[in-house]
Every structure is written in C-alpha cells, then in structure tokens.
mmCIF file as Biopython writes it, N, C-alpha, C and O atoms, coordinates in Angstrom:
data_model
#
loop_
_atom_site.group_PDB
_atom_site.id
_atom_site.type_symbol
_atom_site.label_atom_id
_atom_site.label_alt_id
_atom_site.label_comp_id
_atom_site.label_asym_id
_atom_site.label_entity_id
_atom_site.label_seq_id
_atom_site.pdbx_PDB_ins_code
_atom_site.Cartn_x
_atom_site.Cartn_y
_atom_site.Cartn_z
_atom_site.occupancy
_atom_site.B_iso_or_equiv
_atom_site.auth_seq_id
_atom_site.auth_asym_id
_atom_site.pdbx_PDB_model_num
ATOM 1   N N  . UNK A ? 1  ? -20.361 -12.975 16.719  1.0 0.0 1  A 1 
ATOM 2   C CA . UNK A ? 1  ? -20.081 -13.125 15.308  1.0 0.0 1  A 1 
ATOM 3   C C  . UNK A ? 1  ? -18.997 -12.107 14.912  1.0 0.0 1  A 1 
ATOM 4   O O  . UNK A ? 1  ? -19.153 -10.907 15.136  1.0 0.0 1  A 1 
ATOM 5   N N  . UNK A ? 2  ? -17.938 -12.584 14.343  1.0 0.0 2  A 1 
ATOM 6   C CA . UNK A ? 2  ? -16.835 -11.724 13.921  1.0 0.0 2  A 1 
ATOM 7   C C  . UNK A ? 2  ? -17.103 -11.185 12.524  1.0 0.0 2  A 1 
ATOM 8   O O  . UNK A ? 2  ? -17.605 -11.900 11.657  1.0 0.0 2  A 1 
ATOM 9   N N  . UNK A ? 3  ? -16.766 -9.933  12.317  1.0 0.0 3  A 1 
ATOM 10  C CA . UNK A ? 3  ? -16.907 -9.309  11.015  1.0 0.0 3  A 1 
ATOM 11  C C  . UNK A ? 3  ? -15.529 -9.288  10.363  1.0 0.0 3  A 1 
ATOM 12  O O  . UNK A ? 3  ? -14.555 -8.823  10.956  1.0 0.0 3  A 1 
ATOM 13  N N  . UNK A ? 4  ? -15.462 -9.794  9.143   1.0 0.0 4  A 1 
ATOM 14  C CA . UNK A ? 4  ? -14.201 -9.811  8.406   1.0 0.0 4  A 1 
ATOM 15  C C  . UNK A ? 4  ? -14.244 -8.708  7.362   1.0 0.0 4  A 1 
ATOM 16  O O  . UNK A ? 4  ? -15.107 -8.704  6.484   1.0 0.0 4  A 1 
ATOM 17  N N  . UNK A ? 5  ? -13.310 -7.778  7.463   1.0 0.0 5  A 1 
ATOM 18  C CA . UNK A ? 5  ? -13.243 -6.690  6.504   1.0 0.0 5  A 1 
ATOM 19  C C  . UNK A ? 5  ? -12.215 -7.010  5.431   1.0 0.0 5  A 1 
ATOM 20  O O  . UNK A ? 5  ? -11.116 -7.479  5.729   1.0 0.0 5  A 1 
ATOM 21  N N  . UNK A ? 6  ? -12.578 -6.754  4.188   1.0 0.0 6  A 1 
ATOM 22  C CA . UNK A ? 6  ? -11.673 -6.996  3.076   1.0 0.0 6  A 1 
ATOM 23  C C  . UNK A ? 6  ? -11.595 -5.737  2.222   1.0 0.0 6  A 1 
ATOM 24  O O  . UNK A ? 6  ? -12.329 -5.597  1.244   1.0 0.0 6  A 1 
ATOM 25  N N  . UNK A ? 7  ? -10.704 -4.823  2.593   1.0 0.0 7  A 1 
ATOM 26  C CA . UNK A ? 7  ? -10.607 -3.568  1.841   1.0 0.0 7  A 1 
ATOM 27  C C  . UNK A ? 7  ? -10.116 -3.812  0.420   1.0 0.0 7  A 1 
ATOM 28  O O  . UNK A ? 7  ? -9.289  -4.691  0.178   1.0 0.0 7  A 1 
ATOM 29  N N  . UNK A ? 8  ? -10.637 -3.021  -0.517  1.0 0.0 8  A 1 
ATOM 30  C CA . UNK A ? 8  ? -10.196 -3.128  -1.904  1.0 0.0 8  A 1 
ATOM 31  C C  . UNK A ? 8  ? -9.258  -1.994  -2.298  1.0 0.0 8  A 1 
ATOM 32  O O  . UNK A ? 8  ? -8.537  -2.098  -3.291  1.0 0.0 8  A 1 
ATOM 33  N N  . UNK A ? 9  ? -9.265  -0.903  -1.518  1.0 0.0 9  A 1 
ATOM 34  C CA . UNK A ? 9  ? -8.338  0.189   -1.797  1.0 0.0 9  A 1 
ATOM 35  C C  . UNK A ? 9  ? -7.767  0.722   -0.486  1.0 0.0 9  A 1 
ATOM 36  O O  . UNK A ? 9  ? -8.420  0.706   0.557   1.0 0.0 9  A 1 
ATOM 37  N N  . UNK A ? 10 ? -6.526  1.195   -0.578  1.0 0.0 10 A 1 
ATOM 38  C CA . UNK A ? 10 ? -5.842  1.757   0.577   1.0 0.0 10 A 1 
ATOM 39  C C  . UNK A ? 10 ? -5.358  3.152   0.221   1.0 0.0 10 A 1 
ATOM 40  O O  . UNK A ? 10 ? -4.815  3.367   -0.862  1.0 0.0 10 A 1 
ATOM 41  N N  . UNK A ? 11 ? -5.551  4.098   1.127   1.0 0.0 11 A 1 
ATOM 42  C CA . UNK A ? 11 ? -5.046  5.457   0.965   1.0 0.0 11 A 1 
ATOM 43  C C  . UNK A ? 11 ? -3.985  5.658   2.045   1.0 0.0 11 A 1 
ATOM 44  O O  . UNK A ? 11 ? -4.302  5.738   3.231   1.0 0.0 11 A 1 
ATOM 45  N N  . UNK A ? 12 ? -2.723  5.740   1.622   1.0 0.0 12 A 1 
ATOM 46  C CA . UNK A ? 12 ? -1.610  5.695   2.570   1.0 0.0 12 A 1 
ATOM 47  C C  . UNK A ? 12 ? -0.637  6.851   2.385   1.0 0.0 12 A 1 
ATOM 48  O O  . UNK A ? 12 ? -0.667  7.546   1.369   1.0 0.0 12 A 1 
ATOM 49  N N  . UNK A ? 13 ? 0.217   7.048   3.367   1.0 0.0 13 A 1 
ATOM 50  C CA . UNK A ? 13 ? 1.327   7.996   3.290   1.0 0.0 13 A 1 
ATOM 51  C C  . UNK A ? 13 ? 2.620   7.179   3.172   1.0 0.0 13 A 1 
ATOM 52  O O  . UNK A ? 13 ? 2.642   6.005   3.540   1.0 0.0 13 A 1 
ATOM 53  N N  . UNK A ? 14 ? 3.694   7.790   2.662   1.0 0.0 14 A 1 
ATOM 54  C CA . UNK A ? 14 ? 4.938   7.039   2.430   1.0 0.0 14 A 1 
ATOM 55  C C  . UNK A ? 14 ? 5.467   6.216   3.613   1.0 0.0 14 A 1 
ATOM 56  O O  . UNK A ? 14 ? 5.916   5.092   3.386   1.0 0.0 14 A 1 
ATOM 57  N N  . UNK A ? 15 ? 5.440   6.705   4.860   1.0 0.0 15 A 1 
ATOM 58  C CA . UNK A ? 15 ? 5.951   5.845   5.944   1.0 0.0 15 A 1 
ATOM 59  C C  . UNK A ? 15 ? 5.176   4.526   6.104   1.0 0.0 15 A 1 
ATOM 60  O O  . UNK A ? 15 ? 5.757   3.508   6.479   1.0 0.0 15 A 1 
ATOM 61  N N  . UNK A ? 16 ? 3.887   4.547   5.825   1.0 0.0 16 A 1 
ATOM 62  C CA . UNK A ? 16 ? 3.101   3.312   5.903   1.0 0.0 16 A 1 
ATOM 63  C C  . UNK A ? 16 ? 3.432   2.406   4.716   1.0 0.0 16 A 1 
ATOM 64  O O  . UNK A ? 16 ? 3.407   1.182   4.842   1.0 0.0 16 A 1 
ATOM 65  N N  . UNK A ? 17 ? 3.743   3.006   3.566   1.0 0.0 17 A 1 
ATOM 66  C CA . UNK A ? 17 ? 4.174   2.206   2.414   1.0 0.0 17 A 1 
ATOM 67  C C  . UNK A ? 17 ? 5.491   1.501   2.724   1.0 0.0 17 A 1 
ATOM 68  O O  . UNK A ? 17 ? 5.683   0.348   2.338   1.0 0.0 17 A 1 
ATOM 69  N N  . UNK A ? 18 ? 6.402   2.188   3.419   1.0 0.0 18 A 1 
ATOM 70  C CA . UNK A ? 18 ? 7.671   1.569   3.820   1.0 0.0 18 A 1 
ATOM 71  C C  . UNK A ? 18 ? 7.396   0.383   4.738   1.0 0.0 18 A 1 
ATOM 72  O O  . UNK A ? 18 ? 8.022   -0.668  4.603   1.0 0.0 18 A 1 
ATOM 73  N N  . UNK A ? 19 ? 6.466   0.550   5.665   1.0 0.0 19 A 1 
ATOM 74  C CA . UNK A ? 19 ? 6.094   -0.549  6.556   1.0 0.0 19 A 1 
ATOM 75  C C  . UNK A ? 19 ? 5.561   -1.737  5.751   1.0 0.0 19 A 1 
ATOM 76  O O  . UNK A ? 19 ? 5.971   -2.873  5.985   1.0 0.0 19 A 1 
ATOM 77  N N  . UNK A ? 20 ? 4.652   -1.485  4.806   1.0 0.0 20 A 1 
ATOM 78  C CA . UNK A ? 20 ? 4.117   -2.568  3.967   1.0 0.0 20 A 1 
ATOM 79  C C  . UNK A ? 20 ? 5.220   -3.269  3.186   1.0 0.0 20 A 1 
ATOM 80  O O  . UNK A ? 20 ? 5.201   -4.491  3.036   1.0 0.0 20 A 1 
ATOM 81  N N  . UNK A ? 21 ? 6.178   -2.497  2.691   1.0 0.0 21 A 1 
ATOM 82  C CA . UNK A ? 21 ? 7.243   -3.052  1.861   1.0 0.0 21 A 1 
ATOM 83  C C  . UNK A ? 21 ? 8.250   -3.868  2.654   1.0 0.0 21 A 1 
ATOM 84  O O  . UNK A ? 21 ? 8.778   -4.859  2.150   1.0 0.0 21 A 1 
ATOM 85  N N  . UNK A ? 22 ? 8.527   -3.458  3.908   1.0 0.0 22 A 1 
ATOM 86  C CA . UNK A ? 22 ? 9.680   -4.036  4.607   1.0 0.0 22 A 1 
ATOM 87  C C  . UNK A ? 22 ? 9.387   -4.830  5.879   1.0 0.0 22 A 1 
ATOM 88  O O  . UNK A ? 22 ? 10.220  -5.631  6.303   1.0 0.0 22 A 1 
ATOM 89  N N  . UNK A ? 23 ? 8.238   -4.628  6.486   1.0 0.0 23 A 1 
ATOM 90  C CA . UNK A ? 23 ? 7.999   -5.295  7.777   1.0 0.0 23 A 1 
ATOM 91  C C  . UNK A ? 23 ? 7.611   -6.763  7.559   1.0 0.0 23 A 1 
ATOM 92  O O  . UNK A ? 23 ? 6.707   -7.042  6.771   1.0 0.0 23 A 1 
ATOM 93  N N  . UNK A ? 24 ? 8.269   -7.695  8.234   1.0 0.0 24 A 1 
ATOM 94  C CA . UNK A ? 24 ? 7.994   -9.122  8.035   1.0 0.0 24 A 1 
ATOM 95  C C  . UNK A ? 24 ? 6.592   -9.559  8.473   1.0 0.0 24 A 1 
ATOM 96  O O  . UNK A ? 24 ? 6.063   -10.535 7.941   1.0 0.0 24 A 1 
ATOM 97  N N  . UNK A ? 25 ? 5.985   -8.856  9.427   1.0 0.0 25 A 1 
ATOM 98  C CA . UNK A ? 25 ? 4.643   -9.235  9.902   1.0 0.0 25 A 1 
ATOM 99  C C  . UNK A ? 25 ? 3.562   -9.049  8.840   1.0 0.0 25 A 1 
ATOM 100 O O  . UNK A ? 25 ? 2.500   -9.666  8.927   1.0 0.0 25 A 1 
ATOM 101 N N  . UNK A ? 26 ? 3.821   -8.198  7.832   1.0 0.0 26 A 1 
ATOM 102 C CA . UNK A ? 26 ? 2.829   -7.954  6.782   1.0 0.0 26 A 1 
ATOM 103 C C  . UNK A ? 26 ? 2.467   -9.252  6.066   1.0 0.0 26 A 1 
ATOM 104 O O  . UNK A ? 26 ? 1.325   -9.427  5.644   1.0 0.0 26 A 1 
ATOM 105 N N  . UNK A ? 27 ? 3.417   -10.150 5.929   1.0 0.0 27 A 1 
ATOM 106 C CA . UNK A ? 27 ? 3.178   -11.424 5.247   1.0 0.0 27 A 1 
ATOM 107 C C  . UNK A ? 27 ? 2.168   -12.306 5.979   1.0 0.0 27 A 1 
ATOM 108 O O  . UNK A ? 27 ? 1.627   -13.240 5.387   1.0 0.0 27 A 1 
ATOM 109 N N  . UNK A ? 28 ? 1.911   -12.031 7.231   1.0 0.0 28 A 1 
ATOM 110 C CA . UNK A ? 28 ? 0.962   -12.831 8.013   1.0 0.0 28 A 1 
ATOM 111 C C  . UNK A ? 28 ? -0.495  -12.442 7.771   1.0 0.0 28 A 1 
ATOM 112 O O  . UNK A ? 28 ? -1.404  -13.115 8.256   1.0 0.0 28 A 1 
ATOM 113 N N  . UNK A ? 29 ? -0.721  -11.364 7.026   1.0 0.0 29 A 1 
ATOM 114 C CA . UNK A ? 29 ? -2.078  -10.874 6.783   1.0 0.0 29 A 1 
ATOM 115 C C  . UNK A ? 29 ? -2.500  -11.121 5.341   1.0 0.0 29 A 1 
ATOM 116 O O  . UNK A ? 29 ? -1.685  -11.045 4.422   1.0 0.0 29 A 1 
ATOM 117 N N  . UNK A ? 30 ? -3.781  -11.416 5.155   1.0 0.0 30 A 1 
ATOM 118 C CA . UNK A ? 30 ? -4.331  -11.621 3.822   1.0 0.0 30 A 1 
ATOM 119 C C  . UNK A ? 30 ? -4.735  -10.267 3.246   1.0 0.0 30 A 1 
ATOM 120 O O  . UNK A ? 30 ? -5.763  -9.705  3.623   1.0 0.0 30 A 1 
ATOM 121 N N  . UNK A ? 31 ? -3.935  -9.761  2.350   1.0 0.0 31 A 1 
ATOM 122 C CA . UNK A ? 31 ? -4.227  -8.486  1.701   1.0 0.0 31 A 1 
ATOM 123 C C  . UNK A ? 31 ? -4.613  -8.692  0.236   1.0 0.0 31 A 1 
ATOM 124 O O  . UNK A ? 31 ? -4.510  -7.771  -0.574  1.0 0.0 31 A 1 
ATOM 125 N N  . UNK A ? 32 ? -5.052  -9.891  -0.096  1.0 0.0 32 A 1 
ATOM 126 C CA . UNK A ? 32 ? -5.382  -10.219 -1.482  1.0 0.0 32 A 1 
ATOM 127 C C  . UNK A ? 32 ? -6.581  -9.439  -2.013  1.0 0.0 32 A 1 
ATOM 128 O O  . UNK A ? 32 ? -6.760  -9.353  -3.228  1.0 0.0 32 A 1 
ATOM 129 N N  . UNK A ? 33 ? -7.391  -8.879  -1.154  1.0 0.0 33 A 1 
ATOM 130 C CA . UNK A ? 33 ? -8.556  -8.105  -1.609  1.0 0.0 33 A 1 
ATOM 131 C C  . UNK A ? 33 ? -8.166  -6.717  -2.099  1.0 0.0 33 A 1 
ATOM 132 O O  . UNK A ? 33 ? -8.959  -6.060  -2.774  1.0 0.0 33 A 1 
ATOM 133 N N  . UNK A ? 34 ? -6.956  -6.256  -1.773  1.0 0.0 34 A 1 
ATOM 134 C CA . UNK A ? 34 ? -6.519  -4.909  -2.157  1.0 0.0 34 A 1 
ATOM 135 C C  . UNK A ? 34 ? -6.226  -4.880  -3.657  1.0 0.0 34 A 1 
ATOM 136 O O  . UNK A ? 34 ? -5.403  -5.645  -4.159  1.0 0.0 34 A 1 
ATOM 137 N N  . UNK A ? 35 ? -6.916  -3.984  -4.356  1.0 0.0 35 A 1 
ATOM 138 C CA . UNK A ? 35 ? -6.752  -3.842  -5.802  1.0 0.0 35 A 1 
ATOM 139 C C  . UNK A ? 35 ? -6.137  -2.502  -6.186  1.0 0.0 35 A 1 
ATOM 140 O O  . UNK A ? 35 ? -5.634  -2.347  -7.299  1.0 0.0 35 A 1 
ATOM 141 N N  . UNK A ? 36 ? -6.174  -1.522  -5.263  1.0 0.0 36 A 1 
ATOM 142 C CA . UNK A ? 36 ? -5.680  -0.183  -5.579  1.0 0.0 36 A 1 
ATOM 143 C C  . UNK A ? 36 ? -5.045  0.429   -4.338  1.0 0.0 36 A 1 
ATOM 144 O O  . UNK A ? 36 ? -5.588  0.341   -3.238  1.0 0.0 36 A 1 
ATOM 145 N N  . UNK A ? 37 ? -3.880  1.052   -4.535  1.0 0.0 37 A 1 
ATOM 146 C CA . UNK A ? 37 ? -3.214  1.776   -3.459  1.0 0.0 37 A 1 
ATOM 147 C C  . UNK A ? 37 ? -2.951  3.201   -3.952  1.0 0.0 37 A 1 
ATOM 148 O O  . UNK A ? 37 ? -2.411  3.415   -5.036  1.0 0.0 37 A 1 
ATOM 149 N N  . UNK A ? 38 ? -3.350  4.161   -3.123  1.0 0.0 38 A 1 
ATOM 150 C CA . UNK A ? 38 ? -3.105  5.571   -3.406  1.0 0.0 38 A 1 
ATOM 151 C C  . UNK A ? 38 ? -2.182  6.090   -2.315  1.0 0.0 38 A 1 
ATOM 152 O O  . UNK A ? 38 ? -2.460  5.928   -1.127  1.0 0.0 38 A 1 
ATOM 153 N N  . UNK A ? 39 ? -1.091  6.709   -2.718  1.0 0.0 39 A 1 
ATOM 154 C CA . UNK A ? 39 ? -0.125  7.235   -1.761  1.0 0.0 39 A 1 
ATOM 155 C C  . UNK A ? 39 ? 0.028   8.725   -1.989  1.0 0.0 39 A 1 
ATOM 156 O O  . UNK A ? 39 ? 0.182   9.173   -3.126  1.0 0.0 39 A 1 
ATOM 157 N N  . UNK A ? 40 ? -0.013  9.495   -0.908  1.0 0.0 40 A 1 
ATOM 158 C CA . UNK A ? 40 ? 0.088   10.934  -1.063  1.0 0.0 40 A 1 
ATOM 159 C C  . UNK A ? 40 ? 0.778   11.589  0.111   1.0 0.0 40 A 1 
ATOM 160 O O  . UNK A ? 40 ? 1.225   10.923  1.045   1.0 0.0 40 A 1 
ATOM 161 N N  . UNK A ? 41 ? 0.857   12.908  0.047   1.0 0.0 41 A 1 
ATOM 162 C CA . UNK A ? 41 ? 1.410   13.780  1.088   1.0 0.0 41 A 1 
ATOM 163 C C  . UNK A ? 41 ? 2.904   14.005  0.933   1.0 0.0 41 A 1 
ATOM 164 O O  . UNK A ? 41 ? 3.411   15.028  1.393   1.0 0.0 41 A 1 
ATOM 165 N N  . UNK A ? 42 ? 3.619   13.097  0.307   1.0 0.0 42 A 1 
ATOM 166 C CA . UNK A ? 42 ? 5.059   13.250  0.101   1.0 0.0 42 A 1 
ATOM 167 C C  . UNK A ? 42 ? 5.492   12.301  -1.016  1.0 0.0 42 A 1 
ATOM 168 O O  . UNK A ? 42 ? 4.788   11.335  -1.309  1.0 0.0 42 A 1 
ATOM 169 N N  . UNK A ? 43 ? 6.632   12.560  -1.638  1.0 0.0 43 A 1 
ATOM 170 C CA . UNK A ? 43 ? 7.116   11.670  -2.705  1.0 0.0 43 A 1 
ATOM 171 C C  . UNK A ? 43 ? 7.411   10.264  -2.174  1.0 0.0 43 A 1 
ATOM 172 O O  . UNK A ? 43 ? 7.798   10.085  -1.019  1.0 0.0 43 A 1 
ATOM 173 N N  . UNK A ? 44 ? 7.220   9.297   -3.030  1.0 0.0 44 A 1 
ATOM 174 C CA . UNK A ? 44 ? 7.475   7.897   -2.699  1.0 0.0 44 A 1 
ATOM 175 C C  . UNK A ? 44 ? 8.567   7.378   -3.629  1.0 0.0 44 A 1 
ATOM 176 O O  . UNK A ? 44 ? 8.506   7.601   -4.838  1.0 0.0 44 A 1 
ATOM 177 N N  . UNK A ? 45 ? 9.556   6.694   -3.082  1.0 0.0 45 A 1 
ATOM 178 C CA . UNK A ? 45 ? 10.650  6.181   -3.920  1.0 0.0 45 A 1 
ATOM 179 C C  . UNK A ? 45 ? 10.159  5.049   -4.815  1.0 0.0 45 A 1 
ATOM 180 O O  . UNK A ? 45 ? 9.223   4.325   -4.478  1.0 0.0 45 A 1 
ATOM 181 N N  . UNK A ? 46 ? 10.811  4.921   -5.949  1.0 0.0 46 A 1 
ATOM 182 C CA . UNK A ? 46 ? 10.482  3.846   -6.902  1.0 0.0 46 A 1 
ATOM 183 C C  . UNK A ? 46 ? 10.713  2.483   -6.253  1.0 0.0 46 A 1 
ATOM 184 O O  . UNK A ? 46 ? 9.956   1.543   -6.496  1.0 0.0 46 A 1 
ATOM 185 N N  . UNK A ? 47 ? 11.746  2.375   -5.437  1.0 0.0 47 A 1 
ATOM 186 C CA . UNK A ? 47 ? 12.066  1.111   -4.755  1.0 0.0 47 A 1 
ATOM 187 C C  . UNK A ? 47 ? 10.905  0.655   -3.871  1.0 0.0 47 A 1 
ATOM 188 O O  . UNK A ? 47 ? 10.509  -0.509  -3.920  1.0 0.0 47 A 1 
ATOM 189 N N  . UNK A ? 48 ? 10.361  1.561   -3.067  1.0 0.0 48 A 1 
ATOM 190 C CA . UNK A ? 48 ? 9.258   1.213   -2.172  1.0 0.0 48 A 1 
ATOM 191 C C  . UNK A ? 48 ? 7.994   0.948   -2.971  1.0 0.0 48 A 1 
ATOM 192 O O  . UNK A ? 48 ? 7.258   0.007   -2.674  1.0 0.0 48 A 1 
ATOM 193 N N  . UNK A ? 49 ? 7.735   1.772   -3.986  1.0 0.0 49 A 1 
ATOM 194 C CA . UNK A ? 49 ? 6.565   1.552   -4.842  1.0 0.0 49 A 1 
ATOM 195 C C  . UNK A ? 49 ? 6.605   0.158   -5.461  1.0 0.0 49 A 1 
ATOM 196 O O  . UNK A ? 49 ? 5.608   -0.563  -5.430  1.0 0.0 49 A 1 
ATOM 197 N N  . UNK A ? 50 ? 7.736   -0.219  -6.017  1.0 0.0 50 A 1 
ATOM 198 C CA . UNK A ? 50 ? 7.867   -1.538  -6.647  1.0 0.0 50 A 1 
ATOM 199 C C  . UNK A ? 50 ? 7.727   -2.661  -5.627  1.0 0.0 50 A 1 
ATOM 200 O O  . UNK A ? 50 ? 7.119   -3.689  -5.925  1.0 0.0 50 A 1 
ATOM 201 N N  . UNK A ? 51 ? 8.274   -2.486  -4.444  1.0 0.0 51 A 1 
ATOM 202 C CA . UNK A ? 51 ? 8.174   -3.521  -3.410  1.0 0.0 51 A 1 
ATOM 203 C C  . UNK A ? 51 ? 6.719   -3.752  -3.000  1.0 0.0 51 A 1 
ATOM 204 O O  . UNK A ? 51 ? 6.290   -4.894  -2.836  1.0 0.0 51 A 1 
ATOM 205 N N  . UNK A ? 52 ? 5.966   -2.667  -2.838  1.0 0.0 52 A 1 
ATOM 206 C CA . UNK A ? 52 ? 4.546   -2.801  -2.468  1.0 0.0 52 A 1 
ATOM 207 C C  . UNK A ? 52 ? 3.755   -3.415  -3.615  1.0 0.0 52 A 1 
ATOM 208 O O  . UNK A ? 52 ? 2.900   -4.270  -3.390  1.0 0.0 52 A 1 
ATOM 209 N N  . UNK A ? 53 ? 4.033   -2.987  -4.840  1.0 0.0 53 A 1 
ATOM 210 C CA . UNK A ? 53 ? 3.339   -3.568  -5.997  1.0 0.0 53 A 1 
ATOM 211 C C  . UNK A ? 53 ? 3.576   -5.070  -6.073  1.0 0.0 53 A 1 
ATOM 212 O O  . UNK A ? 53 ? 2.640   -5.834  -6.313  1.0 0.0 53 A 1 
ATOM 213 N N  . UNK A ? 54 ? 4.804   -5.494  -5.874  1.0 0.0 54 A 1 
ATOM 214 C CA . UNK A ? 54 ? 5.117   -6.926  -5.929  1.0 0.0 54 A 1 
ATOM 215 C C  . UNK A ? 54 ? 4.482   -7.689  -4.783  1.0 0.0 54 A 1 
ATOM 216 O O  . UNK A ? 54 ? 3.946   -8.779  -4.985  1.0 0.0 54 A 1 
ATOM 217 N N  . UNK A ? 55 ? 4.536   -7.128  -3.581  1.0 0.0 55 A 1 
ATOM 218 C CA . UNK A ? 55 ? 4.001   -7.808  -2.412  1.0 0.0 55 A 1 
ATOM 219 C C  . UNK A ? 55 ? 2.480   -7.966  -2.490  1.0 0.0 55 A 1 
ATOM 220 O O  . UNK A ? 55 ? 1.936   -8.990  -2.075  1.0 0.0 55 A 1 
ATOM 221 N N  . UNK A ? 56 ? 1.793   -6.940  -3.026  1.0 0.0 56 A 1 
ATOM 222 C CA . UNK A ? 56 ? 0.335   -6.971  -3.099  1.0 0.0 56 A 1 
ATOM 223 C C  . UNK A ? 56 ? -0.183  -7.379  -4.476  1.0 0.0 56 A 1 
ATOM 224 O O  . UNK A ? 56 ? -1.392  -7.402  -4.706  1.0 0.0 56 A 1 
ATOM 225 N N  . UNK A ? 57 ? 0.730   -7.700  -5.388  1.0 0.0 57 A 1 
ATOM 226 C CA . UNK A ? 57 ? 0.368   -8.124  -6.743  1.0 0.0 57 A 1 
ATOM 227 C C  . UNK A ? 57 ? -0.499  -7.072  -7.442  1.0 0.0 57 A 1 
ATOM 228 O O  . UNK A ? 57 ? -1.579  -7.381  -7.945  1.0 0.0 57 A 1 
ATOM 229 N N  . UNK A ? 58 ? -0.013  -5.827  -7.468  1.0 0.0 58 A 1 
ATOM 230 C CA . UNK A ? 58 ? -0.741  -4.713  -8.070  1.0 0.0 58 A 1 
ATOM 231 C C  . UNK A ? 58 ? -0.119  -4.312  -9.396  1.0 0.0 58 A 1 
ATOM 232 O O  . UNK A ? 58 ? 1.080   -4.488  -9.610  1.0 0.0 58 A 1 
ATOM 233 N N  . UNK A ? 59 ? -0.947  -3.769  -10.289 1.0 0.0 59 A 1 
ATOM 234 C CA . UNK A ? 59 ? -0.451  -3.236  -11.561 1.0 0.0 59 A 1 
ATOM 235 C C  . UNK A ? 59 ? 0.278   -1.919  -11.343 1.0 0.0 59 A 1 
ATOM 236 O O  . UNK A ? 59 ? 1.334   -1.685  -11.932 1.0 0.0 59 A 1 
ATOM 237 N N  . UNK A ? 60 ? -0.287  -1.050  -10.491 1.0 0.0 60 A 1 
ATOM 238 C CA . UNK A ? 60 ? 0.339   0.244   -10.247 1.0 0.0 60 A 1 
ATOM 239 C C  . UNK A ? 60 ? -0.064  0.785   -8.884  1.0 0.0 60 A 1 
ATOM 240 O O  . UNK A ? 60 ? -1.019  0.318   -8.263  1.0 0.0 60 A 1 
ATOM 241 N N  . UNK A ? 61 ? 0.687   1.779   -8.440  1.0 0.0 61 A 1 
ATOM 242 C CA . UNK A ? 61 ? 0.390   2.522   -7.223  1.0 0.0 61 A 1 
ATOM 243 C C  . UNK A ? 61 ? 0.184   3.964   -7.658  1.0 0.0 61 A 1 
ATOM 244 O O  . UNK A ? 61 ? 1.046   4.540   -8.321  1.0 0.0 61 A 1 
ATOM 245 N N  . UNK A ? 62 ? -0.935  4.546   -7.297  1.0 0.0 62 A 1 
ATOM 246 C CA . UNK A ? 62 ? -1.231  5.929   -7.656  1.0 0.0 62 A 1 
ATOM 247 C C  . UNK A ? 62 ? -0.603  6.861   -6.636  1.0 0.0 62 A 1 
ATOM 248 O O  . UNK A ? 62 ? -0.671  6.611   -5.433  1.0 0.0 62 A 1 
ATOM 249 N N  . UNK A ? 63 ? 0.010   7.939   -7.118  1.0 0.0 63 A 1 
ATOM 250 C CA . UNK A ? 63 ? 0.624   8.916   -6.233  1.0 0.0 63 A 1 
ATOM 251 C C  . UNK A ? 63 ? 0.014   10.297  -6.486  1.0 0.0 63 A 1 
ATOM 252 O O  . UNK A ? 63 ? -0.275  10.673  -7.622  1.0 0.0 63 A 1 
ATOM 253 N N  . UNK A ? 64 ? -0.168  11.026  -5.408  1.0 0.0 64 A 1 
ATOM 254 C CA . UNK A ? 64 ? -0.685  12.382  -5.534  1.0 0.0 64 A 1 
ATOM 255 C C  . UNK A ? 64 ? -0.077  13.253  -4.468  1.0 0.0 64 A 1 
ATOM 256 O O  . UNK A ? 64 ? 0.224   12.792  -3.367  1.0 0.0 64 A 1 
ATOM 257 N N  . UNK A ? 65 ? 0.104   14.529  -4.800  1.0 0.0 65 A 1 
ATOM 258 C CA . UNK A ? 65 ? 0.658   15.485  -3.851  1.0 0.0 65 A 1 
ATOM 259 C C  . UNK A ? 65 ? -0.093  16.791  -3.979  1.0 0.0 65 A 1 
ATOM 260 O O  . UNK A ? 65 ? -0.596  17.135  -5.049  1.0 0.0 65 A 1 
ATOM 261 N N  . UNK A ? 66 ? -0.160  17.501  -2.897  1.0 0.0 66 A 1 
ATOM 262 C CA . UNK A ? 66 ? -0.784  18.818  -2.907  1.0 0.0 66 A 1 
ATOM 263 C C  . UNK A ? 66 ? 0.293   19.870  -3.118  1.0 0.0 66 A 1 
ATOM 264 O O  . UNK A ? 66 ? 1.351   19.822  -2.491  1.0 0.0 66 A 1 
ATOM 265 N N  . UNK A ? 67 ? 0.022   20.808  -3.992  1.0 0.0 67 A 1 
ATOM 266 C CA . UNK A ? 67 ? 0.981   21.880  -4.258  1.0 0.0 67 A 1 
ATOM 267 C C  . UNK A ? 67 ? 0.372   23.203  -3.808  1.0 0.0 67 A 1 
ATOM 268 O O  . UNK A ? 67 ? 0.043   24.052  -4.636  1.0 0.0 67 A 1 
ATOM 269 N N  . UNK A ? 68 ? 0.225   23.377  -2.509  1.0 0.0 68 A 1 
ATOM 270 C CA . UNK A ? 68 ? -0.366  24.606  -1.967  1.0 0.0 68 A 1 
ATOM 271 C C  . UNK A ? 68 ? 0.656   25.701  -1.912  1.0 0.0 68 A 1 
ATOM 272 O O  . UNK A ? 68 ? 0.347   26.813  -1.483  1.0 0.0 68 A 1 
#
C-alpha cells in the first residue's frame, strides 16, 4: 500500500525556491495541497517570490532571517 503525502506548508531556503520557480520538472508534481511557504536563511528576490506564488497559487510567501 502506497502512502500519499500532501504537505500543506513548506519551509525552504532561497536556492530551493529558485528550483521551484524555474525547473520544468516541478510542473509534473501535484503541489496543490501547499497553502503556505516560509523561506529563510537569506534574502529572496521579488522575482522568485512572485514566480513561486504564481506557480503554487499562493497569496503570499513568508520570509524570515536570523540577525545573530
């Protein structure tokens, strides 16, 4: 019996956001269950943020950084 996982939130770093925004294979996966994306560790460009929001049909992408 196969288990199907449908994540509702993703916690990512900018290089993975670039992959989501630009890699053609991403379109082959059903990511419709994702409702929230949190990106941290480094700044994310507006271009990549908008591309991921459009691709995943999200209202916003949350960004956070540590200021140690």
